[in-house]
VOMIDO-274787 format. One record per residue (C-alpha): residue number from 1; y, z, x; residue in three letters. Coordinates in Angstrom, 2 decimals. Example, Ala and Ser with C-alpha at 12.3 -4.5 7.8 and 13.67 -1.06 7.14 Angstrom:
2
{nr=1 | c2=-4.50 | c3=7.80 | c1=12.30 | rest=ALA}
{nr=2 | c2=-1.06 | c3=7.14 | c1=13.67 | rest=SER}
//
This chain:
198
{nr=1 | c2=0.00 | c3=0.00 | c1=0.00 | rest=UNK}
{nr=2 | c2=3.43 | c3=-0.92 | c1=1.32 | rest=UNK}
{nr=3 | c2=6.43 | c3=1.42 | c1=1.55 | rest=UNK}
{nr=4 | c2=8.12 | c3=-0.43 | c1=-1.27 | rest=UNK}
{nr=5 | c2=5.17 | c3=0.08 | c1=-3.58 | rest=UNK}
{nr=6 | c2=4.96 | c3=3.77 | c1=-2.58 | rest=UNK}
{nr=7 | c2=8.66 | c3=4.33 | c1=-3.40 | rest=UNK}
{nr=8 | c2=8.28 | c3=2.48 | c1=-6.69 | rest=UNK}
{nr=9 | c2=5.27 | c3=4.58 | c1=-7.68 | rest=UNK}
{nr=10 | c2=6.94 | c3=7.82 | c1=-6.62 | rest=UNK}
{nr=11 | c2=10.18 | c3=7.22 | c1=-8.53 | rest=UNK}
{nr=12 | c2=8.72 | c3=5.51 | c1=-11.62 | rest=UNK}
{nr=13 | c2=8.29 | c3=8.89 | c1=-13.29 | rest=UNK}
{nr=14 | c2=11.92 | c3=9.88 | c1=-12.64 | rest=UNK}
{nr=15 | c2=14.35 | c3=9.06 | c1=-15.51 | rest=UNK}
{nr=16 | c2=18.16 | c3=8.99 | c1=-15.10 | rest=UNK}
{nr=17 | c2=20.11 | c3=11.62 | c1=-16.97 | rest=UNK}
{nr=18 | c2=22.22 | c3=10.71 | c1=-20.01 | rest=UNK}
{nr=19 | c2=25.33 | c3=11.54 | c1=-18.00 | rest=UNK}
{nr=20 | c2=24.38 | c3=9.00 | c1=-15.32 | rest=UNK}
{nr=21 | c2=23.69 | c3=6.31 | c1=-17.95 | rest=UNK}
{nr=22 | c2=27.05 | c3=7.02 | c1=-19.63 | rest=UNK}
{nr=23 | c2=28.85 | c3=6.88 | c1=-16.25 | rest=UNK}
{nr=24 | c2=27.18 | c3=3.56 | c1=-15.37 | rest=UNK}
{nr=25 | c2=28.14 | c3=2.15 | c1=-18.79 | rest=UNK}
{nr=26 | c2=31.72 | c3=3.32 | c1=-18.29 | rest=UNK}
{nr=27 | c2=31.87 | c3=1.67 | c1=-14.84 | rest=UNK}
{nr=28 | c2=30.54 | c3=-1.64 | c1=-16.20 | rest=UNK}
{nr=29 | c2=33.13 | c3=-1.55 | c1=-19.00 | rest=UNK}
{nr=30 | c2=35.95 | c3=-0.86 | c1=-16.51 | rest=UNK}
{nr=31 | c2=34.74 | c3=-3.70 | c1=-14.29 | rest=UNK}
{nr=32 | c2=34.70 | c3=-6.06 | c1=-17.28 | rest=UNK}
{nr=33 | c2=38.23 | c3=-4.99 | c1=-18.32 | rest=UNK}
{nr=34 | c2=39.46 | c3=-5.47 | c1=-14.76 | rest=UNK}
{nr=35 | c2=37.95 | c3=-8.95 | c1=-14.68 | rest=UNK}
{nr=36 | c2=39.54 | c3=-9.82 | c1=-18.05 | rest=UNK}
{nr=37 | c2=42.94 | c3=-8.59 | c1=-16.82 | rest=UNK}
{nr=38 | c2=42.59 | c3=-10.69 | c1=-13.68 | rest=UNK}
{nr=39 | c2=41.73 | c3=-13.79 | c1=-15.73 | rest=UNK}
{nr=40 | c2=44.65 | c3=-13.12 | c1=-18.11 | rest=UNK}
{nr=41 | c2=47.06 | c3=-12.66 | c1=-15.20 | rest=UNK}
{nr=42 | c2=45.84 | c3=-15.87 | c1=-13.59 | rest=UNK}
{nr=43 | c2=46.26 | c3=-17.75 | c1=-16.88 | rest=UNK}
{nr=44 | c2=49.78 | c3=-16.35 | c1=-17.33 | rest=UNK}
{nr=45 | c2=50.71 | c3=-17.31 | c1=-13.77 | rest=UNK}
{nr=46 | c2=49.39 | c3=-20.82 | c1=-14.41 | rest=UNK}
{nr=47 | c2=51.49 | c3=-21.12 | c1=-17.60 | rest=UNK}
{nr=48 | c2=54.61 | c3=-19.88 | c1=-15.78 | rest=UNK}
{nr=49 | c2=53.98 | c3=-22.30 | c1=-12.92 | rest=UNK}
{nr=50 | c2=53.44 | c3=-25.26 | c1=-15.27 | rest=UNK}
{nr=51 | c2=56.55 | c3=-24.36 | c1=-17.31 | rest=UNK}
{nr=52 | c2=58.58 | c3=-24.13 | c1=-14.13 | rest=UNK}
{nr=53 | c2=57.23 | c3=-27.45 | c1=-12.93 | rest=UNK}
{nr=54 | c2=58.15 | c3=-29.08 | c1=-16.25 | rest=UNK}
{nr=55 | c2=61.69 | c3=-27.70 | c1=-16.14 | rest=UNK}
{nr=56 | c2=62.03 | c3=-28.69 | c1=-12.48 | rest=UNK}
{nr=57 | c2=60.87 | c3=-32.21 | c1=-13.35 | rest=UNK}
{nr=58 | c2=63.38 | c3=-32.41 | c1=-16.21 | rest=UNK}
{nr=59 | c2=66.13 | c3=-31.11 | c1=-13.93 | rest=UNK}
{nr=60 | c2=65.30 | c3=-33.78 | c1=-11.35 | rest=UNK}
{nr=61 | c2=66.12 | c3=-36.55 | c1=-13.84 | rest=UNK}
{nr=62 | c2=69.56 | c3=-35.18 | c1=-14.65 | rest=UNK}
{nr=63 | c2=68.94 | c3=-32.06 | c1=-16.69 | rest=UNK}
{nr=64 | c2=67.03 | c3=-31.11 | c1=-19.77 | rest=UNK}
{nr=65 | c2=67.09 | c3=-33.89 | c1=-22.34 | rest=UNK}
{nr=66 | c2=66.50 | c3=-33.54 | c1=-26.04 | rest=UNK}
{nr=67 | c2=66.97 | c3=-35.55 | c1=-29.19 | rest=UNK}
{nr=68 | c2=69.50 | c3=-34.23 | c1=-31.70 | rest=UNK}
{nr=69 | c2=71.12 | c3=-35.31 | c1=-34.95 | rest=UNK}
{nr=70 | c2=74.82 | c3=-35.88 | c1=-34.33 | rest=UNK}
{nr=71 | c2=77.50 | c3=-36.61 | c1=-36.93 | rest=UNK}
{nr=72 | c2=79.67 | c3=-39.52 | c1=-35.77 | rest=UNK}
{nr=73 | c2=82.53 | c3=-40.56 | c1=-38.07 | rest=UNK}
{nr=74 | c2=80.71 | c3=-39.17 | c1=-41.09 | rest=UNK}
{nr=75 | c2=77.34 | c3=-40.77 | c1=-40.31 | rest=UNK}
{nr=76 | c2=74.27 | c3=-38.86 | c1=-39.13 | rest=UNK}
{nr=77 | c2=73.12 | c3=-40.45 | c1=-35.89 | rest=UNK}
{nr=78 | c2=70.18 | c3=-39.88 | c1=-33.55 | rest=UNK}
{nr=79 | c2=71.43 | c3=-38.99 | c1=-30.08 | rest=UNK}
{nr=80 | c2=70.07 | c3=-37.95 | c1=-26.71 | rest=UNK}
{nr=81 | c2=71.78 | c3=-34.96 | c1=-25.14 | rest=UNK}
{nr=82 | c2=71.49 | c3=-33.84 | c1=-21.53 | rest=UNK}
{nr=83 | c2=72.21 | c3=-30.20 | c1=-20.75 | rest=UNK}
{nr=84 | c2=72.05 | c3=-29.63 | c1=-16.98 | rest=UNK}
{nr=85 | c2=72.71 | c3=-25.90 | c1=-17.39 | rest=UNK}
{nr=86 | c2=76.11 | c3=-25.86 | c1=-15.71 | rest=UNK}
{nr=87 | c2=78.19 | c3=-25.66 | c1=-18.89 | rest=UNK}
{nr=88 | c2=78.43 | c3=-29.44 | c1=-19.36 | rest=UNK}
{nr=89 | c2=76.73 | c3=-31.96 | c1=-21.60 | rest=UNK}
{nr=90 | c2=76.43 | c3=-35.71 | c1=-21.96 | rest=UNK}
{nr=91 | c2=75.41 | c3=-37.51 | c1=-25.13 | rest=UNK}
{nr=92 | c2=74.36 | c3=-41.11 | c1=-25.68 | rest=UNK}
{nr=93 | c2=74.02 | c3=-42.63 | c1=-29.15 | rest=UNK}
{nr=94 | c2=74.16 | c3=-45.96 | c1=-30.94 | rest=UNK}
{nr=95 | c2=76.93 | c3=-46.32 | c1=-33.54 | rest=UNK}
{nr=96 | c2=76.80 | c3=-48.10 | c1=-36.91 | rest=UNK}
{nr=97 | c2=77.76 | c3=-51.44 | c1=-35.28 | rest=UNK}
{nr=98 | c2=74.89 | c3=-51.16 | c1=-32.78 | rest=UNK}
{nr=99 | c2=77.09 | c3=-50.29 | c1=-29.79 | rest=UNK}
{nr=100 | c2=75.80 | c3=-47.82 | c1=-27.20 | rest=UNK}
{nr=101 | c2=78.24 | c3=-44.90 | c1=-26.83 | rest=UNK}
{nr=102 | c2=78.60 | c3=-42.12 | c1=-24.29 | rest=UNK}
{nr=103 | c2=80.34 | c3=-38.78 | c1=-24.73 | rest=UNK}
{nr=104 | c2=80.56 | c3=-35.93 | c1=-22.23 | rest=UNK}
{nr=105 | c2=82.24 | c3=-32.59 | c1=-22.05 | rest=UNK}
{nr=106 | c2=81.78 | c3=-28.95 | c1=-21.35 | rest=UNK}
{nr=107 | c2=83.57 | c3=-25.72 | c1=-20.87 | rest=UNK}
{nr=108 | c2=83.53 | c3=-22.16 | c1=-19.71 | rest=UNK}
{nr=109 | c2=83.53 | c3=-18.77 | c1=-21.37 | rest=UNK}
{nr=110 | c2=84.72 | c3=-15.48 | c1=-19.96 | rest=UNK}
{nr=111 | c2=82.55 | c3=-12.40 | c1=-19.55 | rest=UNK}
{nr=112 | c2=83.73 | c3=-8.81 | c1=-20.07 | rest=UNK}
{nr=113 | c2=85.14 | c3=-8.72 | c1=-16.52 | rest=UNK}
{nr=114 | c2=87.16 | c3=-11.90 | c1=-17.02 | rest=UNK}
{nr=115 | c2=84.91 | c3=-14.07 | c1=-14.84 | rest=UNK}
{nr=116 | c2=84.26 | c3=-17.66 | c1=-15.86 | rest=UNK}
{nr=117 | c2=80.70 | c3=-18.46 | c1=-16.87 | rest=UNK}
{nr=118 | c2=79.38 | c3=-21.86 | c1=-18.01 | rest=UNK}
{nr=119 | c2=79.09 | c3=-22.33 | c1=-21.78 | rest=UNK}
{nr=120 | c2=75.60 | c3=-21.80 | c1=-23.15 | rest=UNK}
{nr=121 | c2=73.56 | c3=-24.69 | c1=-24.56 | rest=UNK}
{nr=122 | c2=73.97 | c3=-23.29 | c1=-28.08 | rest=UNK}
{nr=123 | c2=77.77 | c3=-23.18 | c1=-27.74 | rest=UNK}
{nr=124 | c2=77.89 | c3=-26.71 | c1=-26.33 | rest=UNK}
{nr=125 | c2=75.83 | c3=-28.09 | c1=-29.22 | rest=UNK}
{nr=126 | c2=77.96 | c3=-26.15 | c1=-31.73 | rest=UNK}
{nr=127 | c2=81.11 | c3=-27.66 | c1=-30.20 | rest=UNK}
{nr=128 | c2=79.65 | c3=-31.12 | c1=-30.85 | rest=UNK}
{nr=129 | c2=79.32 | c3=-30.21 | c1=-34.52 | rest=UNK}
{nr=130 | c2=83.00 | c3=-29.22 | c1=-34.87 | rest=UNK}
{nr=131 | c2=85.51 | c3=-31.43 | c1=-36.75 | rest=UNK}
{nr=132 | c2=86.99 | c3=-34.42 | c1=-34.98 | rest=UNK}
{nr=133 | c2=90.35 | c3=-36.17 | c1=-35.52 | rest=UNK}
{nr=134 | c2=90.69 | c3=-39.93 | c1=-34.96 | rest=UNK}
{nr=135 | c2=93.85 | c3=-42.05 | c1=-34.82 | rest=UNK}
{nr=136 | c2=92.95 | c3=-45.59 | c1=-35.91 | rest=UNK}
{nr=137 | c2=94.60 | c3=-48.85 | c1=-34.78 | rest=UNK}
{nr=138 | c2=95.96 | c3=-49.41 | c1=-38.32 | rest=UNK}
{nr=139 | c2=97.97 | c3=-46.15 | c1=-38.05 | rest=UNK}
{nr=140 | c2=95.70 | c3=-44.05 | c1=-40.25 | rest=UNK}
{nr=141 | c2=94.54 | c3=-40.59 | c1=-39.22 | rest=UNK}
{nr=142 | c2=91.08 | c3=-39.31 | c1=-40.19 | rest=UNK}
{nr=143 | c2=89.32 | c3=-35.97 | c1=-39.96 | rest=UNK}
{nr=144 | c2=85.52 | c3=-36.14 | c1=-39.62 | rest=UNK}
{nr=145 | c2=83.22 | c3=-33.19 | c1=-40.10 | rest=UNK}
{nr=146 | c2=79.52 | c3=-33.59 | c1=-40.71 | rest=UNK}
{nr=147 | c2=79.21 | c3=-36.11 | c1=-43.59 | rest=UNK}
{nr=148 | c2=82.88 | c3=-35.78 | c1=-44.61 | rest=UNK}
{nr=149 | c2=85.61 | c3=-38.34 | c1=-43.90 | rest=UNK}
{nr=150 | c2=89.13 | c3=-37.33 | c1=-44.94 | rest=UNK}
{nr=151 | c2=92.15 | c3=-39.63 | c1=-44.63 | rest=UNK}
{nr=152 | c2=95.07 | c3=-37.33 | c1=-43.73 | rest=UNK}
{nr=153 | c2=97.60 | c3=-40.05 | c1=-42.89 | rest=UNK}
{nr=154 | c2=100.01 | c3=-39.09 | c1=-45.70 | rest=UNK}
{nr=155 | c2=99.41 | c3=-35.33 | c1=-45.56 | rest=UNK}
{nr=156 | c2=101.63 | c3=-34.46 | c1=-42.58 | rest=UNK}
{nr=157 | c2=104.68 | c3=-32.28 | c1=-43.14 | rest=UNK}
{nr=158 | c2=107.00 | c3=-31.92 | c1=-40.14 | rest=UNK}
{nr=159 | c2=104.26 | c3=-33.42 | c1=-37.96 | rest=UNK}
{nr=160 | c2=101.58 | c3=-30.91 | c1=-39.01 | rest=UNK}
{nr=161 | c2=98.68 | c3=-31.22 | c1=-41.44 | rest=UNK}
{nr=162 | c2=96.41 | c3=-28.46 | c1=-42.76 | rest=UNK}
{nr=163 | c2=92.95 | c3=-29.48 | c1=-44.04 | rest=UNK}
{nr=164 | c2=90.34 | c3=-27.21 | c1=-45.60 | rest=UNK}
{nr=165 | c2=86.82 | c3=-28.64 | c1=-45.37 | rest=UNK}
{nr=166 | c2=83.90 | c3=-27.12 | c1=-47.29 | rest=UNK}
{nr=167 | c2=80.22 | c3=-27.89 | c1=-46.77 | rest=UNK}
{nr=168 | c2=78.05 | c3=-25.67 | c1=-48.95 | rest=UNK}
{nr=169 | c2=78.88 | c3=-22.12 | c1=-47.88 | rest=UNK}
{nr=170 | c2=80.45 | c3=-23.25 | c1=-44.62 | rest=UNK}
{nr=171 | c2=84.26 | c3=-23.63 | c1=-44.56 | rest=UNK}
{nr=172 | c2=86.36 | c3=-25.10 | c1=-41.78 | rest=UNK}
{nr=173 | c2=90.16 | c3=-24.81 | c1=-41.51 | rest=UNK}
{nr=174 | c2=91.60 | c3=-27.69 | c1=-39.48 | rest=UNK}
{nr=175 | c2=95.18 | c3=-27.74 | c1=-38.21 | rest=UNK}
{nr=176 | c2=96.36 | c3=-31.13 | c1=-36.90 | rest=UNK}
{nr=177 | c2=99.57 | c3=-31.64 | c1=-34.99 | rest=UNK}
{nr=178 | c2=100.33 | c3=-35.38 | c1=-35.15 | rest=UNK}
{nr=179 | c2=99.29 | c3=-36.84 | c1=-31.76 | rest=UNK}
{nr=180 | c2=99.57 | c3=-33.33 | c1=-30.33 | rest=UNK}
{nr=181 | c2=96.05 | c3=-31.98 | c1=-30.73 | rest=UNK}
{nr=182 | c2=94.14 | c3=-30.11 | c1=-33.38 | rest=UNK}
{nr=183 | c2=92.30 | c3=-26.85 | c1=-33.88 | rest=UNK}
{nr=184 | c2=89.40 | c3=-25.89 | c1=-36.15 | rest=UNK}
{nr=185 | c2=88.41 | c3=-22.38 | c1=-37.20 | rest=UNK}
{nr=186 | c2=86.00 | c3=-20.92 | c1=-39.75 | rest=UNK}
{nr=187 | c2=88.43 | c3=-18.13 | c1=-40.75 | rest=UNK}
{nr=188 | c2=92.02 | c3=-19.43 | c1=-40.84 | rest=UNK}
{nr=189 | c2=94.44 | c3=-22.18 | c1=-39.91 | rest=UNK}
{nr=190 | c2=95.83 | c3=-22.18 | c1=-36.37 | rest=UNK}
{nr=191 | c2=99.53 | c3=-21.77 | c1=-35.56 | rest=UNK}
{nr=192 | c2=100.65 | c3=-25.15 | c1=-34.14 | rest=UNK}
{nr=193 | c2=103.91 | c3=-23.63 | c1=-32.85 | rest=UNK}
{nr=194 | c2=101.91 | c3=-21.70 | c1=-30.27 | rest=UNK}
{nr=195 | c2=100.64 | c3=-24.97 | c1=-28.73 | rest=UNK}
{nr=196 | c2=103.96 | c3=-25.81 | c1=-27.05 | rest=UNK}
{nr=197 | c2=105.74 | c3=-29.15 | c1=-27.16 | rest=UNK}
{nr=198 | c2=104.17 | c3=-32.62 | c1=-27.24 | rest=UNK}
//
């Protein structure tokens, strides 16, 4: 008989205690949980890496692009917007006559300490949805907001026009200073005298 067989025969009658079985079960469970955590962490790292790679790829081609619905002169238009993340945007769209158009802009906001910070994507897109004033070649003046087109040519008094636009529960107060700019606010009309001279 070999040593292995002797050991096997000697210890075959010995049974592990319930405490040892419970401890072994606990260790196996902990090992399984550890392995599951490791797999979950690896999966999360992979998702973060892939997301970062996608954003980096989008940034390489000029910023994050997305399709939006843009109101242009009262018509809803499909547009492509680029938001590079520096407080600027650029939009390309095709107008009703089939012409390709380009619009760009941006801005800054101020934090609590008075430092300039680039406008957020949400604020840039909201600014695109604000009213617009157009001076046409025929001398007419129009205010456009969403699907609304309002001819304000004959509504100026002393070079200023006040227009209240309502879209459902949303109201916009537009103050237009003839060829001197305009302001739009959801609460009240602006004071054109505070804008200075033309």
